[in-house]
All heavy atoms as a GROMACS GRO file, in nm:
protein
  593
    1MET      N    1  -9.180   0.842   5.513
    1MET     CA    2  -9.217   0.778   5.634
    1MET      C    3  -9.144   0.841   5.749
    1MET      O    4  -9.023   0.865   5.744
    1MET     CB    5  -9.186   0.627   5.623
    1MET     CG    6  -9.233   0.553   5.748
    1MET     SD    7  -9.199   0.375   5.738
    1MET     CE    8  -9.278   0.321   5.597
    2THR      N    9  -9.212   0.880   5.853
    2THR     CA   10  -9.150   0.948   5.967
    2THR      C   11  -9.066   0.849   6.048
    2THR      O   12  -9.094   0.724   6.045
    2THR     CB   13  -9.257   1.013   6.056
    2THR    OG1   14  -9.335   0.907   6.112
    2THR    CG2   15  -9.342   1.107   5.978
    3PRO      N   16  -8.968   0.895   6.116
    3PRO     CA   17  -8.885   0.803   6.199
    3PRO      C   18  -8.962   0.731   6.308
    3PRO      O   19  -8.935   0.617   6.335
    3PRO     CB   20  -8.781   0.899   6.261
    3PRO     CG   21  -8.777   1.018   6.172
    3PRO     CD   22  -8.911   1.034   6.115
    4ALA      N   23  -9.062   0.796   6.366
    4ALA     CA   24  -9.144   0.729   6.471
    4ALA      C   25  -9.224   0.614   6.411
    4ALA      O   26  -9.234   0.506   6.471
    4ALA     CB   27  -9.238   0.832   6.539
    5ARG      N   28  -9.278   0.637   6.293
    5ARG     CA   29  -9.356   0.528   6.227
    5ARG      C   30  -9.265   0.416   6.184
    5ARG      O   31  -9.302   0.299   6.197
    5ARG     CB   32  -9.429   0.585   6.106
    5ARG     CG   33  -9.519   0.486   6.044
    5ARG     CD   34  -9.605   0.540   5.933
    5ARG     NE   35  -9.679   0.438   5.875
    5ARG     CZ   36  -9.802   0.449   5.837
    5ARG    NH1   37  -9.865   0.565   5.854
    5ARG    NH2   38  -9.862   0.350   5.784
    6ALA      N   39  -9.147   0.448   6.136
    6ALA     CA   40  -9.053   0.344   6.095
    6ALA      C   41  -9.008   0.263   6.216
    6ALA      O   42  -8.996   0.139   6.208
    6ALA     CB   43  -8.932   0.407   6.026
    7SER      N   44  -8.990   0.329   6.327
    7SER     CA   45  -8.954   0.261   6.453
    7SER      C   46  -9.064   0.167   6.496
    7SER      O   47  -9.037   0.059   6.539
    7SER     CB   48  -8.924   0.364   6.564
    7SER     OG   49  -8.892   0.302   6.680
    8ARG      N   50  -9.188   0.209   6.488
    8ARG     CA   51  -9.305   0.123   6.526
    8ARG      C   52  -9.309   0.002   6.433
    8ARG      O   53  -9.338  -0.108   6.478
    8ARG     CB   54  -9.436   0.204   6.515
    8ARG     CG   55  -9.451   0.296   6.632
    8ARG     CD   56  -9.593   0.352   6.630
    8ARG     NE   57  -9.592   0.477   6.703
    8ARG     CZ   58  -9.642   0.587   6.666
    8ARG    NH1   59  -9.701   0.597   6.545
    8ARG    NH2   60  -9.637   0.698   6.738
    9LEU      N   61  -9.287   0.025   6.304
    9LEU     CA   62  -9.293  -0.089   6.207
    9LEU      C   63  -9.181  -0.188   6.236
    9LEU      O   64  -9.203  -0.308   6.233
    9LEU     CB   65  -9.285  -0.038   6.068
    9LEU     CG   66  -9.411   0.036   6.015
    9LEU    CD1   67  -9.388   0.087   5.874
    9LEU    CD2   68  -9.528  -0.064   6.015
   10GLN      N   69  -9.062  -0.136   6.268
   10GLN     CA   70  -8.953  -0.228   6.299
   10GLN      C   71  -8.985  -0.306   6.429
   10GLN      O   72  -8.956  -0.424   6.438
   10GLN     CB   73  -8.823  -0.146   6.321
   10GLN     CG   74  -8.767  -0.092   6.197
   10GLN     CD   75  -8.647   0.003   6.220
   10GLN    OE1   76  -8.628   0.049   6.332
   10GLN    NE2   77  -8.574   0.030   6.116
   11LEU      N   78  -9.040  -0.241   6.527
   11LEU     CA   79  -9.079  -0.308   6.652
   11LEU      C   80  -9.180  -0.417   6.628
   11LEU      O   81  -9.170  -0.530   6.678
   11LEU     CB   82  -9.132  -0.209   6.755
   11LEU     CG   83  -9.175  -0.267   6.888
   11LEU    CD1   84  -9.059  -0.328   6.962
   11LEU    CD2   85  -9.242  -0.159   6.975
   12LEU      N   86  -9.282  -0.387   6.548
   12LEU     CA   87  -9.385  -0.485   6.515
   12LEU      C   88  -9.324  -0.603   6.434
   12LEU      O   89  -9.360  -0.717   6.457
   12LEU     CB   90  -9.497  -0.422   6.434
   12LEU     CG   91  -9.591  -0.332   6.515
   12LEU    CD1   92  -9.695  -0.268   6.420
   12LEU    CD2   93  -9.659  -0.410   6.625
   13LEU      N   94  -9.234  -0.574   6.348
   13LEU     CA   95  -9.166  -0.679   6.272
   13LEU      C   96  -9.086  -0.772   6.362
   13LEU      O   97  -9.096  -0.896   6.353
   13LEU     CB   98  -9.076  -0.620   6.164
   13LEU     CG   99  -9.001  -0.722   6.073
   13LEU    CD1  100  -9.101  -0.801   5.993
   13LEU    CD2  101  -8.902  -0.650   5.987
   14VAL      N  102  -9.009  -0.712   6.457
   14VAL     CA  103  -8.928  -0.789   6.548
   14VAL      C  104  -9.019  -0.874   6.640
   14VAL      O  105  -8.992  -0.994   6.665
   14VAL     CB  106  -8.833  -0.698   6.628
   14VAL    CG1  107  -8.775  -0.769   6.748
   14VAL    CG2  108  -8.726  -0.642   6.541
   15LEU      N  109  -9.130  -0.813   6.688
   15LEU     CA  110  -9.219  -0.885   6.774
   15LEU      C  111  -9.285  -1.002   6.700
   15LEU      O  112  -9.302  -1.113   6.753
   15LEU     CB  113  -9.330  -0.794   6.832
   15LEU     CG  114  -9.280  -0.684   6.922
   15LEU    CD1  115  -9.396  -0.593   6.962
   15LEU    CD2  116  -9.210  -0.742   7.044
   16GLY      N  117  -9.323  -0.982   6.574
   16GLY     CA  118  -9.379  -1.091   6.493
   16GLY      C  119  -9.281  -1.203   6.472
   16GLY      O  120  -9.314  -1.320   6.480
   17VAL      N  121  -9.154  -1.168   6.449
   17VAL     CA  122  -9.050  -1.272   6.431
   17VAL      C  123  -9.034  -1.347   6.560
   17VAL      O  124  -9.018  -1.475   6.558
   17VAL     CB  125  -8.916  -1.208   6.383
   17VAL    CG1  126  -8.803  -1.302   6.395
   17VAL    CG2  127  -8.931  -1.157   6.242
   18LEU      N  128  -9.037  -1.284   6.675
   18LEU     CA  129  -9.021  -1.352   6.802
   18LEU      C  130  -9.139  -1.448   6.830
   18LEU      O  131  -9.118  -1.556   6.881
   18LEU     CB  132  -9.007  -1.249   6.918
   18LEU     CG  133  -8.871  -1.180   6.926
   18LEU    CD1  134  -8.872  -1.064   7.024
   18LEU    CD2  135  -8.758  -1.280   6.959
   19VAL      N  136  -9.259  -1.406   6.792
   19VAL     CA  137  -9.372  -1.497   6.808
   19VAL      C  138  -9.358  -1.620   6.720
   19VAL      O  139  -9.382  -1.734   6.762
   19VAL     CB  140  -9.508  -1.418   6.782
   19VAL    CG1  141  -9.622  -1.519   6.770
   19VAL    CG2  142  -9.530  -1.319   6.888
   20LEU      N  143  -9.313  -1.599   6.596
   20LEU     CA  144  -9.292  -1.710   6.507
   20LEU      C  145  -9.178  -1.803   6.559
   20LEU      O  146  -9.192  -1.924   6.558
   20LEU     CB  147  -9.257  -1.662   6.365
   20LEU     CG  148  -9.371  -1.600   6.286
   20LEU    CD1  149  -9.321  -1.546   6.156
   20LEU    CD2  150  -9.481  -1.704   6.264
   21LEU      N  151  -9.077  -1.745   6.610
   21LEU     CA  152  -8.964  -1.821   6.671
   21LEU      C  153  -9.017  -1.906   6.786
   21LEU      O  154  -8.975  -2.019   6.805
   21LEU     CB  155  -8.853  -1.736   6.717
   21LEU     CG  156  -8.763  -1.680   6.605
   21LEU    CD1  157  -8.664  -1.577   6.669
   21LEU    CD2  158  -8.684  -1.783   6.536
   22HIS      N  159  -9.106  -1.848   6.867
   22HIS     CA  160  -9.152  -1.917   6.984
   22HIS      C  161  -9.237  -2.040   6.949
   22HIS      O  162  -9.222  -2.144   7.014
   22HIS     CB  163  -9.238  -1.822   7.069
   22HIS     CG  164  -9.281  -1.884   7.198
   22HIS    ND1  165  -9.196  -1.893   7.307
   22HIS    CD2  166  -9.400  -1.941   7.236
   22HIS    CE1  167  -9.260  -1.954   7.404
   22HIS    NE2  168  -9.383  -1.983   7.366
   23PHE      N  169  -9.317  -2.034   6.847
   23PHE     CA  170  -9.400  -2.141   6.812
   23PHE      C  171  -9.348  -2.240   6.706
   23PHE      O  172  -9.398  -2.353   6.696
   23PHE     CB  173  -9.539  -2.092   6.770
   23PHE     CG  174  -9.614  -2.034   6.888
   23PHE    CD1  175  -9.632  -1.897   6.898
   23PHE    CD2  176  -9.662  -2.113   6.989
   23PHE    CE1  177  -9.696  -1.842   7.007
   23PHE    CE2  178  -9.730  -2.062   7.100
   23PHE     CZ  179  -9.744  -1.926   7.106
   24TYR      N  180  -9.246  -2.200   6.629
   24TYR     CA  181  -9.198  -2.286   6.526
   24TYR      C  182  -9.054  -2.333   6.550
   24TYR      O  183  -9.019  -2.445   6.509
   24TYR     CB  184  -9.208  -2.219   6.390
   24TYR     CG  185  -9.349  -2.195   6.347
   24TYR    CD1  186  -9.403  -2.068   6.341
   24TYR    CD2  187  -9.431  -2.304   6.316
   24TYR    CE1  188  -9.538  -2.054   6.305
   24TYR    CE2  189  -9.565  -2.284   6.285
   24TYR     CZ  190  -9.617  -2.157   6.276
   24TYR     OH  191  -9.747  -2.138   6.244
   25VAL      N  192  -8.972  -2.251   6.612
   25VAL     CA  193  -8.834  -2.294   6.636
   25VAL      C  194  -8.812  -2.353   6.773
   25VAL      O  195  -8.747  -2.451   6.791
   25VAL     CB  196  -8.738  -2.169   6.613
   25VAL    CG1  197  -8.594  -2.205   6.653
   25VAL    CG2  198  -8.748  -2.125   6.471
   26ARG      N  199  -8.878  -2.295   6.874
   26ARG     CA  200  -8.860  -2.338   7.010
   26ARG      C  201  -8.891  -2.487   7.033
   26ARG      O  202  -8.820  -2.555   7.100
   26ARG     CB  203  -8.943  -2.255   7.104
   26ARG     CG  204  -8.920  -2.287   7.250
   26ARG     CD  205  -8.998  -2.190   7.339
   26ARG     NE  206  -8.967  -2.218   7.477
   26ARG     CZ  207  -9.059  -2.229   7.568
   26ARG    NH1  208  -9.184  -2.212   7.539
   26ARG    NH2  209  -9.025  -2.252   7.693
   27PRO      N  210  -8.999  -2.540   6.977
   27PRO     CA  211  -9.029  -2.683   6.998
   27PRO      C  212  -8.924  -2.774   6.935
   27PRO      O  213  -8.905  -2.886   6.979
   27PRO     CB  214  -9.160  -2.707   6.928
   27PRO     CG  215  -9.229  -2.570   6.919
   27PRO     CD  216  -9.113  -2.474   6.908
   28ARG      N  217  -8.845  -2.726   6.837
   28ARG     CA  218  -8.746  -2.807   6.771
   28ARG      C  219  -8.609  -2.796   6.836
   28ARG      O  220  -8.519  -2.862   6.795
   28ARG     CB  221  -8.737  -2.768   6.624
   28ARG     CG  222  -8.861  -2.813   6.548
   28ARG     CD  223  -8.871  -2.740   6.417
   28ARG     NE  224  -8.992  -2.783   6.345
   28ARG     CZ  225  -9.111  -2.736   6.367
   28ARG    NH1  226  -9.139  -2.652   6.463
   28ARG    NH2  227  -9.216  -2.774   6.292
   29LEU      N  228  -8.597  -2.707   6.936
   29LEU     CA  229  -8.474  -2.695   7.008
   29LEU      C  230  -8.460  -2.807   7.116
   29LEU      O  231  -8.534  -2.902   7.112
   29LEU     CB  232  -8.465  -2.555   7.074
   29LEU     CG  233  -8.454  -2.438   6.973
   29LEU    CD1  234  -8.458  -2.306   7.048
   29LEU    CD2  235  -8.325  -2.448   6.894
   30TRP      N  236  -8.376  -2.790   7.209
   30TRP     CA  237  -8.343  -2.892   7.307
   30TRP      C  238  -8.462  -2.951   7.379
   30TRP      O  239  -8.485  -3.068   7.388
   30TRP     CB  240  -8.242  -2.837   7.407
   30TRP     CG  241  -8.127  -2.782   7.342
   30TRP    CD1  242  -8.022  -2.853   7.286
   30TRP    CD2  243  -8.099  -2.645   7.313
   30TRP    NE1  244  -7.932  -2.768   7.230
   30TRP    CE2  245  -7.974  -2.638   7.245
   30TRP    CE3  246  -8.164  -2.528   7.345
   30TRP    CZ2  247  -7.918  -2.517   7.207
   30TRP    CZ3  248  -8.109  -2.409   7.303
   30TRP    CH2  249  -7.987  -2.408   7.238
   31GLY      N  250  -8.544  -2.869   7.436
   31GLY     CA  251  -8.663  -2.911   7.514
   31GLY      C  252  -8.730  -2.789   7.573
   31GLY      O  253  -8.677  -2.679   7.573
   32ALA      N  254  -8.848  -2.810   7.620
   32ALA     CA  255  -8.929  -2.698   7.673
   32ALA      C  256  -8.861  -2.634   7.797
   32ALA      O  257  -8.875  -2.514   7.823
   32ALA     CB  258  -9.068  -2.740   7.705
   33ARG      N  259  -8.789  -2.711   7.874
   33ARG     CA  260  -8.731  -2.657   7.997
   33ARG      C  261  -8.604  -2.578   7.975
   33ARG      O  262  -8.567  -2.492   8.051
   33ARG     CB  263  -8.704  -2.772   8.095
   33ARG     CG  264  -8.831  -2.836   8.142
   33ARG     CD  265  -8.800  -2.930   8.252
   33ARG     NE  266  -8.904  -2.911   8.350
   33ARG     CZ  267  -8.906  -2.962   8.464
   33ARG    NH1  268  -8.805  -3.040   8.501
   33ARG    NH2  269  -9.007  -2.944   8.547
   34VAL      N  270  -8.533  -2.608   7.866
   34VAL     CA  271  -8.405  -2.538   7.845
   34VAL      C  272  -8.402  -2.445   7.723
   34VAL      O  273  -8.307  -2.375   7.699
   34VAL     CB  274  -8.288  -2.640   7.829
   34VAL    CG1  275  -8.265  -2.715   7.958
   34VAL    CG2  276  -8.310  -2.734   7.716
   35SER      N  277  -8.510  -2.439   7.647
   35SER     CA  278  -8.515  -2.352   7.530
   35SER      C  279  -8.561  -2.211   7.571
   35SER      O  280  -8.634  -2.196   7.672
   35SER     CB  281  -8.606  -2.408   7.423
   35SER     OG  282  -8.736  -2.428   7.475
   36PRO      N  283  -8.520  -2.110   7.501
   36PRO     CA  284  -8.557  -1.973   7.535
   36PRO      C  285  -8.704  -1.946   7.514
   36PRO      O  286  -8.766  -2.000   7.428
   36PRO     CB  287  -8.469  -1.886   7.440
   36PRO     CG  288  -8.440  -1.974   7.326
   36PRO     CD  289  -8.436  -2.117   7.383
   37ASP      N  290  -8.758  -1.858   7.599
   37ASP     CA  291  -8.896  -1.816   7.591
   37ASP      C  292  -8.903  -1.688   7.509
   37ASP      O  293  -8.882  -1.579   7.559
   37ASP     CB  294  -8.954  -1.797   7.729
   37ASP     CG  295  -9.104  -1.776   7.729
   37ASP    OD1  296  -9.162  -1.771   7.617
   37ASP    OD2  297  -9.161  -1.766   7.835
   38PHE      N  298  -8.928  -1.704   7.379
   38PHE     CA  299  -8.928  -1.588   7.290
   38PHE      C  300  -9.039  -1.491   7.319
   38PHE      O  301  -9.031  -1.373   7.291
   38PHE     CB  302  -8.930  -1.635   7.145
   38PHE     CG  303  -8.806  -1.706   7.103
   38PHE    CD1  304  -8.806  -1.842   7.077
   38PHE    CD2  305  -8.685  -1.637   7.090
   38PHE    CE1  306  -8.689  -1.906   7.038
   38PHE    CE2  307  -8.571  -1.702   7.051
   38PHE     CZ  308  -8.570  -1.836   7.028
   39LEU      N  309  -9.154  -1.539   7.372
   39LEU     CA  310  -9.266  -1.452   7.403
   39LEU      C  311  -9.227  -1.356   7.518
   39LEU      O  312  -9.262  -1.241   7.523
   39LEU     CB  313  -9.389  -1.530   7.440
   39LEU     CG  314  -9.457  -1.606   7.326
   39LEU    CD1  315  -9.581  -1.675   7.379
   39LEU    CD2  316  -9.490  -1.514   7.213
   40LEU      N  317  -9.152  -1.409   7.616
   40LEU     CA  318  -9.103  -1.324   7.726
   40LEU      C  319  -9.008  -1.217   7.676
   40LEU      O  320  -9.013  -1.105   7.717
   40LEU     CB  321  -9.038  -1.412   7.833
   40LEU     CG  322  -8.981  -1.335   7.952
   40LEU    CD1  323  -9.088  -1.264   8.030
   40LEU    CD2  324  -8.902  -1.427   8.042
   41ILE      N  325  -8.926  -1.257   7.581
   41ILE     CA  326  -8.830  -1.160   7.520
   41ILE      C  327  -8.910  -1.050   7.446
   41ILE      O  328  -8.877  -0.934   7.457
   41ILE     CB  329  -8.732  -1.234   7.429
   41ILE    CG1  330  -8.645  -1.325   7.506
   41ILE    CG2  331  -8.644  -1.132   7.351
   41ILE    CD1  332  -8.559  -1.418   7.423
   42ALA      N  333  -9.017  -1.091   7.381
   42ALA     CA  334  -9.099  -0.993   7.308
   42ALA      C  335  -9.167  -0.894   7.402
   42ALA      O  336  -9.170  -0.777   7.378
   42ALA     CB  337  -9.204  -1.066   7.226
   43VAL      N  338  -9.216  -0.950   7.518
   43VAL     CA  339  -9.283  -0.858   7.613
   43VAL      C  340  -9.177  -0.768   7.675
   43VAL      O  341  -9.208  -0.649   7.695
   43VAL     CB  342  -9.356  -0.944   7.722
   43VAL    CG1  343  -9.400  -0.853   7.834
   43VAL    CG2  344  -9.476  -1.017   7.659
   44MET      N  345  -9.061  -0.818   7.709
   44MET     CA  346  -8.958  -0.732   7.768
   44MET      C  347  -8.914  -0.624   7.670
   44MET      O  348  -8.894  -0.508   7.710
   44MET     CB  349  -8.835  -0.818   7.806
   44MET     CG  350  -8.865  -0.924   7.909
   44MET     SD  351  -8.870  -0.858   8.072
   44MET     CE  352  -8.702  -0.821   8.101
   45LEU      N  353  -8.901  -0.653   7.540
   45LEU     CA  354  -8.860  -0.558   7.442
   45LEU      C  355  -8.968  -0.450   7.430
   45LEU      O  356  -8.939  -0.329   7.424
   45LEU     CB  357  -8.838  -0.626   7.310
   45LEU     CG  358  -8.802  -0.540   7.193
   45LEU    CD1  359  -8.660  -0.477   7.212
   45LEU    CD2  360  -8.802  -0.618   7.063
   46PHE      N  361  -9.093  -0.489   7.423
   46PHE     CA  362  -9.203  -0.396   7.413
   46PHE      C  363  -9.212  -0.307   7.540
   46PHE      O  364  -9.232  -0.186   7.529
   46PHE     CB  365  -9.335  -0.468   7.392
   46PHE     CG  366  -9.450  -0.373   7.362
   46PHE    CD1  367  -9.466  -0.326   7.233
   46PHE    CD2  368  -9.535  -0.330   7.461
   46PHE    CE1  369  -9.571  -0.239   7.203
   46PHE    CE2  370  -9.638  -0.245   7.432
   46PHE     CZ  371  -9.658  -0.197   7.303
   47ALA      N  372  -9.193  -0.364   7.655
   47ALA     CA  373  -9.198  -0.290   7.781
   47ALA      C  374  -9.088  -0.185   7.788
   47ALA      O  375  -9.112  -0.073   7.837
   47ALA     CB  376  -9.186  -0.384   7.897
   48MET      N  377  -8.972  -0.214   7.733
   48MET     CA  378  -8.863  -0.115   7.733
   48MET      C  379  -8.892   0.000   7.637
   48MET      O  380  -8.841   0.109   7.656
   48MET     CB  381  -8.728  -0.185   7.700
   48MET     CG  382  -8.680  -0.272   7.810
   48MET     SD  383  -8.514  -0.331   7.783
   48MET     CE  384  -8.531  -0.436   7.639
   49ARG      N  385  -8.966  -0.028   7.530
   49ARG     CA  386  -8.992   0.074   7.432
   49ARG      C  387  -9.118   0.154   7.454
   49ARG      O  388  -9.147   0.253   7.385
   49ARG     CB  389  -9.002   0.009   7.294
   49ARG     CG  390  -8.882  -0.075   7.250
   49ARG     CD  391  -8.773  -0.001   7.183
   49ARG     NE  392  -8.816   0.095   7.084
   49ARG     CZ  393  -8.794   0.085   6.953
   49ARG    NH1  394  -8.728  -0.020   6.905
   49ARG    NH2  395  -8.832   0.182   6.872
   50SER      N  396  -9.205   0.109   7.548
   50SER     CA  397  -9.333   0.178   7.570
   50SER      C  398  -9.354   0.203   7.721
   50SER      O  399  -9.268   0.168   7.802
   50SER     CB  400  -9.445   0.096   7.510
   50SER     OG  401  -9.459  -0.025   7.584
   51GLY      N  402  -9.467   0.256   7.754
   51GLY     CA  403  -9.500   0.280   7.895
   51GLY      C  404  -9.549   0.157   7.966
   51GLY      O  405  -9.578   0.053   7.906
   52PRO      N  406  -9.563   0.161   8.100
   52PRO     CA  407  -9.606   0.048   8.176
   52PRO      C  408  -9.746   0.000   8.144
   52PRO      O  409  -9.772  -0.120   8.143
   52PRO     CB  410  -9.592   0.092   8.322
   52PRO     CG  411  -9.570   0.234   8.321
   52PRO     CD  412  -9.528   0.277   8.184
   53GLY      N  413  -9.838   0.094   8.121
   53GLY     CA  414  -9.974   0.055   8.086
   53GLY      C  415  -9.985  -0.020   7.958
   53GLY      O  416 -10.050  -0.123   7.948
   54ALA      N  417  -9.923   0.030   7.854
   54ALA     CA  418  -9.920  -0.039   7.723
   54ALA      C  419  -9.853  -0.170   7.734
   54ALA      O  420  -9.892  -0.268   7.672
   54ALA     CB  421  -9.855   0.049   7.620
   55ALA      N  422  -9.746  -0.180   7.814
   55ALA     CA  423  -9.673  -0.306   7.830
   55ALA      C  424  -9.757  -0.407   7.899
   55ALA      O  425  -9.752  -0.528   7.867
   55ALA     CB  426  -9.543  -0.280   7.904
   56ALA      N  427  -9.838  -0.367   7.999
   56ALA     CA  428  -9.927  -0.458   8.064
   56ALA      C  429 -10.032  -0.518   7.973
   56ALA      O  430 -10.065  -0.635   7.973
   56ALA     CB  431  -9.989  -0.391   8.187
   57VAL      N  432 -10.090  -0.432   7.890
   57VAL     CA  433 -10.191  -0.475   7.792
   57VAL      C  434 -10.127  -0.570   7.692
   57VAL      O  435 -10.182  -0.670   7.655
   57VAL     CB  436 -10.257  -0.351   7.727
   57VAL    CG1  437 -10.343  -0.394   7.607
   57VAL    CG2  438 -10.340  -0.276   7.823
   58PHE      N  439 -10.005  -0.531   7.645
   58PHE     CA  440  -9.937  -0.617   7.547
   58PHE      C  441  -9.905  -0.751   7.611
   58PHE      O  442  -9.916  -0.854   7.544
   58PHE     CB  443  -9.811  -0.548   7.500
   58PHE     CG  444  -9.734  -0.624   7.396
   58PHE    CD1  445  -9.778  -0.632   7.266
   58PHE    CD2  446  -9.618  -0.688   7.428
   58PHE    CE1  447  -9.711  -0.707   7.172
   58PHE    CE2  448  -9.548  -0.765   7.338
   58PHE     CZ  449  -9.594  -0.773   7.206
   59GLY      N  450  -9.857  -0.753   7.735
   59GLY     CA  451  -9.827  -0.877   7.800
   59GLY      C  452  -9.950  -0.967   7.814
   59GLY      O  453  -9.942  -1.091   7.796
   60PHE      N  454 -10.066  -0.903   7.846
   60PHE     CA  455 -10.190  -0.982   7.853
   60PHE      C  456 -10.224  -1.039   7.717
   60PHE      O  457 -10.265  -1.154   7.702
   60PHE     CB  458 -10.302  -0.893   7.905
   60PHE     CG  459 -10.434  -0.963   7.921
   60PHE    CD1  460 -10.456  -1.054   8.024
   60PHE    CD2  461 -10.535  -0.940   7.831
   60PHE    CE1  462 -10.576  -1.119   8.040
   60PHE    CE2  463 -10.660  -1.007   7.840
   60PHE     CZ  464 -10.677  -1.097   7.947
   61ALA      N  465 -10.212  -0.959   7.612
   61ALA     CA  466 -10.242  -1.004   7.474
   61ALA      C  467 -10.151  -1.114   7.429
   61ALA      O  468 -10.192  -1.218   7.372
   61ALA     CB  469 -10.234  -0.887   7.378
   62ILE      N  470 -10.020  -1.102   7.461
   62ILE     CA  471  -9.927  -1.208   7.426
   62ILE      C  472  -9.961  -1.337   7.505
   62ILE      O  473  -9.947  -1.449   7.452
   62ILE     CB  474  -9.783  -1.165   7.455
   62ILE    CG1  475  -9.737  -1.068   7.348
   62ILE    CG2  476  -9.685  -1.282   7.460
   62ILE    CD1  477  -9.722  -1.125   7.210
   63GLY      N  478 -10.007  -1.324   7.630
   63GLY     CA  479 -10.050  -1.436   7.706
   63GLY      C  480 -10.166  -1.510   7.643
   63GLY      O  481 -10.174  -1.630   7.638
   64LEU      N  482 -10.262  -1.431   7.592
   64LEU     CA  483 -10.378  -1.488   7.520
   64LEU      C  484 -10.334  -1.558   7.395
   64LEU      O  485 -10.385  -1.663   7.363
   64LEU     CB  486 -10.480  -1.380   7.494
   64LEU     CG  487 -10.564  -1.332   7.610
   64LEU    CD1  488 -10.658  -1.221   7.565
   64LEU    CD2  489 -10.643  -1.445   7.671
   65VAL      N  490 -10.243  -1.496   7.318
   65VAL     CA  491 -10.191  -1.560   7.196
   65VAL      C  492 -10.125  -1.690   7.230
   65VAL      O  493 -10.144  -1.793   7.163
   65VAL     CB  494 -10.100  -1.462   7.122
   65VAL    CG1  495 -10.025  -1.532   7.011
   65VAL    CG2  496 -10.175  -1.344   7.066
   66GLY      N  497 -10.043  -1.687   7.334
   66GLY     CA  498  -9.972  -1.809   7.373
   66GLY      C  499 -10.066  -1.919   7.418
   66GLY      O  500 -10.045  -2.037   7.385
   67ASP      N  501 -10.174  -1.882   7.489
   67ASP     CA  502 -10.270  -1.980   7.528
   67ASP      C  503 -10.353  -2.034   7.410
   67ASP      O  504 -10.389  -2.151   7.410
   67ASP     CB  505 -10.366  -1.920   7.633
   67ASP     CG  506 -10.302  -1.901   7.767
   67ASP    OD1  507 -10.195  -1.967   7.791
   67ASP    OD2  508 -10.352  -1.823   7.845
   68ALA      N  509 -10.384  -1.947   7.317
   68ALA     CA  510 -10.462  -1.989   7.199
   68ALA      C  511 -10.386  -2.084   7.111
   68ALA      O  512 -10.449  -2.169   7.044
   68ALA     CB  513 -10.506  -1.867   7.119
   69LEU      N  514 -10.256  -2.073   7.109
   69LEU     CA  515 -10.179  -2.156   7.015
   69LEU      C  516 -10.111  -2.281   7.083
   69LEU      O  517 -10.037  -2.348   7.015
   69LEU     CB  518 -10.070  -2.069   6.947
   69LEU     CG  519 -10.128  -1.958   6.859
   69LEU    CD1  520 -10.014  -1.873   6.804
   69LEU    CD2  521 -10.209  -2.016   6.742
   70THR      N  522 -10.136  -2.302   7.209
   70THR     CA  523 -10.083  -2.419   7.279
   70THR      C  524 -10.196  -2.502   7.332
   70THR      O  525 -10.308  -2.453   7.354
   70THR     CB  526  -9.992  -2.377   7.395
   70THR    OG1  527 -10.064  -2.296   7.483
   70THR    CG2  528  -9.869  -2.302   7.344
   71PRO      N  529 -10.172  -2.630   7.354
   71PRO     CA  530 -10.281  -2.720   7.403
   71PRO      C  531 -10.304  -2.705   7.553
   71PRO      O  532 -10.382  -2.779   7.608
   71PRO     CB  533 -10.231  -2.857   7.364
   71PRO     CG  534 -10.087  -2.846   7.360
   71PRO     CD  535 -10.056  -2.707   7.311
   72ALA      N  536 -10.238  -2.615   7.621
   72ALA     CA  537 -10.250  -2.604   7.763
   72ALA      C  538 -10.384  -2.535   7.797
   72ALA      O  539 -10.460  -2.496   7.708
   72ALA     CB  540 -10.138  -2.518   7.819
   73ARG      N  541 -10.412  -2.520   7.924
   73ARG     CA  542 -10.537  -2.454   7.967
   73ARG      C  543 -10.540  -2.310   7.918
   73ARG      O  544 -10.442  -2.233   7.940
   73ARG     CB  545 -10.546  -2.458   8.119
   73ARG     CG  546 -10.579  -2.593   8.170
   73ARG     CD  547 -10.591  -2.588   8.313
   73ARG     NE  548 -10.470  -2.657   8.362
   73ARG     CZ  549 -10.423  -2.646   8.485
   73ARG    NH1  550 -10.483  -2.578   8.576
   73ARG    NH2  551 -10.310  -2.710   8.516
   74PHE      N  552 -10.654  -2.272   7.863
   74PHE     CA  553 -10.670  -2.138   7.809
   74PHE      C  554 -10.684  -2.038   7.926
   74PHE      O  555 -10.764  -2.062   8.012
   74PHE     CB  556 -10.789  -2.130   7.714
   74PHE     CG  557 -10.800  -1.997   7.648
   74PHE    CD1  558 -10.720  -1.972   7.535
   74PHE    CD2  559 -10.890  -1.905   7.690
   74PHE    CE1  560 -10.726  -1.850   7.472
   74PHE    CE2  561 -10.897  -1.785   7.619
   74PHE     CZ  562 -10.814  -1.754   7.512
   75GLY      N  563 -10.606  -1.928   7.921
   75GLY     CA  564 -10.616  -1.829   8.020
   75GLY      C  565 -10.505  -1.828   8.122
   75GLY      O  566 -10.483  -1.729   8.189
   76ALA      N  567 -10.438  -1.938   8.138
   76ALA     CA  568 -10.335  -1.948   8.243
   76ALA      C  569 -10.215  -1.854   8.211
   76ALA      O  570 -10.167  -1.783   8.296
   76ALA     CB  571 -10.283  -2.090   8.254
   77GLY      N  572 -10.172  -1.851   8.086
   77GLY     CA  573 -10.060  -1.765   8.046
   77GLY      C  574 -10.100  -1.615   8.048
   77GLY      O  575 -10.018  -1.532   8.079
   78ALA      N  576 -10.225  -1.588   8.014
   78ALA     CA  577 -10.266  -1.445   8.012
   78ALA      C  578 -10.273  -1.394   8.153
   78ALA      O  579 -10.233  -1.276   8.179
   78ALA     CB  580 -10.405  -1.434   7.946
   79LEU      N  581 -10.312  -1.472   8.248
   79LEU     CA  582 -10.321  -1.423   8.384
   79LEU      C  583 -10.185  -1.413   8.454
   79LEU      O  584 -10.163  -1.333   8.541
   79LEU     CB  585 -10.418  -1.512   8.468
   79LEU     CG  586 -10.559  -1.503   8.429
   79LEU    CD1  587 -10.642  -1.601   8.510
   79LEU    CD2  588 -10.614  -1.364   8.446
   80ALA      N  589 -10.092  -1.495   8.406
   80ALA     CA  590  -9.956  -1.495   8.463
   80ALA      C  591  -9.887  -1.367   8.418
   80ALA      O  592  -9.809  -1.311   8.486
   80ALA     CB  593  -9.879  -1.615   8.414
   0.00000   0.00000   0.00000
């Protein structure tokens, strides 16, 4: 396995863990206002590792995932 491919797999693994933390651990923490936003951390990590165009698309996709898995209005997080 090449180092670039291993790096991508590690990044995908970390991003997947952050998404799971956001939807399974975050609600069990103190409260929505004081608990960390793991999806924002995932977007920031991806943006630092890739270019601005890919980061914008990833941020939009994470917004859609966040909207699909929460009872809030669909599309609000993706547009933000």
